[in-house]
C-alpha positions in Angstrom: 105.1 100.1 83.2 108.2 102.3 84.1 111.3 100.4 84.8 112.6 100.9 88.4 115.8 102.9 88.7 118.3 103.1 91.6 119.9 106.3 90.5 118.3 109.5 91.6 118.1 112.4 89.2 120.0 115.6 90.3 120.7 118.8 88.5 124.3 119.7 88.8 125.9 123.2 88.7 128.3 121.9 86.0 125.5 121.6 83.6 124.1 125.0 84.4 127.5 126.8 84.1 127.7 126.2 80.3 124.3 127.8 79.7 123.3 131.2 78.3 121.7 133.9 80.6 118.2 133.2 79.0 118.6 129.4 79.5 119.6 129.9 83.2 116.6 132.1 83.8 114.3 129.5 82.3 115.8 126.7 84.4 115.4 129.0 87.6 111.8 129.9 86.8 110.5 126.4 86.1 113.0 124.0 87.5 110.6 123.5 90.5 108.3 121.8 88.0 110.8 119.1 87.3 111.4 118.6 91.0 107.6 118.4 91.4 107.1 115.8 88.8 110.0 113.8 90.3 108.6 113.9 93.8 105.1 113.0 92.7 106.6 110.1 90.6 108.5 108.8 93.4 105.3 108.3 95.6 103.5 106.5 92.8 103.9 102.9 91.8 105.7 102.3 88.6 102.4 101.2 86.7 101.0 104.8 87.2 103.9 106.8 85.6 102.3 106.7 82.2 100.0 109.2 80.5 97.3 107.8 78.2 96.3 109.8 75.2 93.6 109.2 72.6 91.2 106.3 72.1 93.9 103.9 71.1 95.8 104.2 74.4 99.1 105.8 73.2 101.4 105.8 76.2 103.9 108.5 77.2 106.3 107.8 80.0 107.3 110.1 82.8 111.0 109.0 82.8 113.2 111.5 84.5 116.2 109.2 84.4 116.7 109.1 80.8 117.8 112.7 80.6 121.3 114.0 81.0 120.5 117.7 80.4 118.7 119.9 82.9 117.0 122.1 80.3 116.1 119.1 78.2 114.2 117.6 81.1 112.6 121.0 82.1 111.1 121.1 78.5 110.1 117.6 78.4 108.3 117.9 81.8 106.6 121.1 80.6 105.5 118.8 77.7 104.0 116.3 80.1 102.2 119.1 81.9 100.5 120.2 78.7 99.6 116.5 77.8 97.9 116.2 81.1 95.9 119.2 80.1 95.1 117.4 76.8 97.0 120.2 74.9 98.8 118.0 72.5 100.1 120.8 70.2 101.9 122.6 73.0 103.2 119.3 74.3 104.6 118.5 71.0 106.4 122.0 71.1 108.2 121.3 74.3 109.0 117.7 73.4 110.7 119.0 70.2 112.6 121.5 72.3 113.8 118.7 74.5 114.8 116.6 71.5 116.8 119.5 70.0 119.0 119.3 73.2 119.2 115.5 73.3 118.4 114.2 69.9 119.0 110.6 70.9 116.7 110.4 73.9 114.5 107.4 73.3 111.9 108.6 75.9 111.4 112.0 73.9 111.4 110.3 70.4 108.7 107.8 71.7 106.7 110.6 73.1 106.8 112.5 69.8 105.9 109.4 67.9 102.9 108.8 70.2 101.6 112.3 69.7 102.1 112.2 65.8 100.2 109.0 65.7 97.4 110.6 67.8 97.2 113.4 65.2 97.1 110.7 62.4 100.6 111.7 61.0 101.6 108.0 60.9 104.5 108.3 58.6 106.2 110.8 60.9 105.3 108.7 63.9 106.8 105.6 62.4 110.1 107.7 61.6 110.3 108.6 65.4 109.6 104.9 66.5 112.2 103.5 64.1 114.8 106.0 65.2 114.1 105.1 68.8 114.4 101.5 68.2 117.8 102.1 66.3 119.1 103.8 69.4 117.7 101.4 72.0 115.9 98.2 70.6 115.1 97.0 74.2 112.9 100.1 75.1 109.5 98.2 75.1 107.3 101.2 75.3 108.4 102.1 71.7 107.1 98.7 70.5 103.9 99.3 72.4 103.2 102.6 70.8 104.6 101.7 67.3 102.2 98.7 67.3 99.3 101.0 68.5 100.1 103.4 65.6 100.0 100.7 63.1 96.8 99.2 64.4 95.2 102.6 64.4 96.1 103.0 60.6 94.7 99.6 59.9 97.9 97.7 59.4 97.0 95.0 62.0 99.3 92.3 60.9 102.3 94.5 61.1 101.1 95.8 64.4 100.9 92.2 65.8 104.4 91.6 64.6 105.8 94.6 66.3 103.9 93.9 69.5 105.1 90.4 69.6 108.7 91.6 69.3 108.1 93.8 72.4 106.4 91.1 74.4 109.3 88.8 73.8 111.7 91.1 75.6 109.2 92.8 78.1 110.3 92.1 81.7 107.6 94.0 83.5 104.7 91.5 84.2 101.9 94.0 84.0 103.1 95.3 80.6 103.1 91.8 79.1 99.3 92.0 79.8 99.1 95.3 77.9 100.9 93.7 75.0 98.5 90.8 75.1 95.5 92.9 75.0 96.8 95.0 72.1 97.4 91.8 70.2 93.9 90.6 71.1 92.4 93.8 69.7 94.3 93.6 66.4 93.2 90.0 65.9 89.5 91.2 66.6 89.9 93.6 63.9 91.1 90.7 61.7 88.1 88.7 62.6 90.4 86.0 64.2 88.2 85.7 67.3 90.0 82.6 68.5 93.3 84.2 68.6 91.8 87.4 69.9 90.2 85.4 72.8 93.3 83.7 73.6 95.4 86.9 74.0 92.6 88.8 75.7 92.1 85.9 78.4 95.8 86.1 79.1 95.5 90.0 79.5 92.7 89.7 81.8 94.7 87.3 84.1 97.7 89.5 84.2 96.6 93.2 84.1 95.7 94.9 87.4 95.2 98.5 86.4 91.3 99.1 86.8 91.0 101.3 83.6 92.8 98.9 81.2 90.8 96.0 82.8 87.5 97.7 81.7 88.8 97.7 78.0 89.8 94.0 78.3 86.4 93.1 79.8 84.6 95.1 77.0 86.5 93.0 74.4 85.8 89.8 76.3 82.1 90.6 76.2 82.2 91.3 72.5 84.0 88.1 71.9 81.3 86.2 73.9 78.6 87.6 71.6 80.3 86.1 68.6 80.7 82.9 70.5 77.1 82.7 71.2 
C-alpha cells in the first residue's frame, strides 16, 4: 500500500534554525512522536502503513518521506495519532496545520480529502483530491479515495472511472486488488452483478489483508445469492 523508499527521513538542524522560539519548542516537545511513528513504520510491512476510517474504507497514509519540513511532519503525525483515536476533527486541525507549511504535499491533501469525505463534505473533498492530482497524478491513493468519496455520494459511474485510472497506473499488486474490490462494490450498487462478480473474483485472488478479504467475501456471498 505504501511505496517503499530507500531514503531515510532525517530532521536537520538547518531546518530548525529558521524557526521561531515557539516552533522550536513545539518540535522539541513532540518530535519524539515523529521518531516513534517512523520506527514503528519501519518494522511493518508496507501494506500495514494505512489507516482505515469510516465504513467506506477511506485510506490515509503514514508517509514520512513526502515531507520536507520538520514542523509539517510533526503536525501530520499528530493528526495520524488523533485519527487512530477516531478523533477526526482534531486530526483535521493538525493536517491543516501541516498543509499550511507544505501546501503542495499530496499526502496531506489526500488525507484532508479523505476526512472531508468521511464527514460528508464531498465538494470540499473533491477539491482536495483534484488539487492533489494536479500536483502528482501518479499518486494512486488519491484515486482510491477520490473514487470512494464519489461512490459514497452515489456517483458510482464516475467512481468507477476514477478507480480505473488509478488501477491502470498502480504498481503495487496488493493495491490492484483493492481497486478491483472497489470497482466491484460500485457495480453491485448499479445492479451490474456480472461486472461486480468479475472484479470481486479478481480482488479475492489478489488481496492478502485479512480484514479487506472479509469485505470481499461478504460481497461474493451477496452476489452468489443473486446468482441462485
